[in-house]
N, C-alpha and C positions, 0 to 999 in steps of 0.2 A: 389506596384508587378512594379511601373514603376521606374528605377534606377535616372537618366538622361534624358533630352530632348539635338539632340542641330538639330542650326541650320546655314541653306549656310550664307557665304555673300561674293560678288567677291568686297567690300570694307568696311574691317573692323571695319577705321577709324566712318564711317558715322553712319555701323553698331551699331556700342557700344551706340554713343549721345543716337539713337533714343529707344535704350530699359533698358539707364539706367536712360533718364527720364520716357519713356513709362511706366514700373516695379514699377516705384515708390509708386504711391497708392497703390500696386497693396503688395506693403510690400519687394521687390524684389530689392536686390540692387549688388552692381558689387563688387563682392571681388578676380577678380580675373583677370588680360591683360596681355594679351602678344605677340609676336608679329604674333601668327597667330589664338587667339581665344579669348575672349574674358568672365568667370562667369560669371551667380547670381543664390545667396542663399535666404533662409529668411532673411530678417535684426537679429533678434533672435535667428538667428542659422549657422551663417555664413560657417560650415566648409560643413553643408548640398547643398550643390552645387546643383542645378534641371538646372538648363536650360546654355547651352555654345553658343557663337557665331562665326562660326566659318572661316574661310579661309578650300575650300575642305581640306580634306587627302595626296589628291591622283592630287593634285595641276590641275585639270580640273578644267572651271567653275558650280559655283554654281547655282543651276536650284533648279526654286519652282515644288517641288511636287505636281500634283492633284490631289485632294481631301485630302491632308492633311494638319492638323491645327493642331495648341498649345492649348490645351484649362487648363488659369489660375485665380484660384479661389483666388475672388476678394471676401476682406474683409467687405466690406460692399456696399449701392447702390455707394453713395457716390462715394467710393475710382471707382467702374467700369465707372460710368460718365468720371469721371476723366479719364481711362485707354483709354478710344476715344478722350477723348478730348486733352488729352497731347500725343497718335499715334496719332492723324496730325497733330499736330505746331509740332512735330517733324521730319515732315520728312516719316508719312507714310498715306494711302489711307483707307478709309471710307472704312467699310465691311459690315457696318451692324448696326444703329445706339442700345444703348442700348433700353431692354426690355425683355416682352417675347415673346418666338414664339411660341409656343402654345398657344390656348383661353385660358383662367383660366388658368396658370402654376403660379407658385411660385418660379420660375428662371428665371430669368432676363439674359439677356445675349449682347453682345460689339464686337464688330470684325472688328479690322482693319489690312490692310498688309502694311508689313514693305516695304522700301526703296531698300529691293532684291522681293521686292514679296511674302514674305511668312505668308498664313495665321497666327492669332493667334489675335484666343477668351479670352474673359476677363466673370467668369459669376458669382456671386451671388441666393444664393439662401434665401428668407426673411425667413422660418422654420428655419433657421441655427439664428440668430437671438438673 
C-alpha cells in the first residue's frame, strides 16, 4: 500500500550521515543524493526507493509531526539491536530500547529519534525467522 516515506530535515548532510549508518543494519542503503534529498532502498532492490530524507519543498523549516513515526522491518534481532545502537552513535537519541512492547509478544521494537527529532522505529517478528 505504501509507495514511499519522506522525512524532513534542516541539515541534509547531518541527516544523511545518520540514516546511512542507522539504516545499514536493516539492509537499506543510500541510492541517490542530490542537493535537496537523499534516497534509500533495499540493498537487493535498489530501484525500489522506500525512504527519502528531504529539505521541505516549501523551503520552510522542517518540523517533527506529533504522533508521526516511521516503522522499518528488521531482518533479525541482531539487526534491530544494531539499528538502535548505531542510531545513537550517529547523532540520534534513544526513544525506546530493543524489546517487546506487550507482554508475551513475539515482536520486538527499538526506537530512535533522528537528529531532526523524527521518530524512527525498527521491529522484528521472531515468528518470521
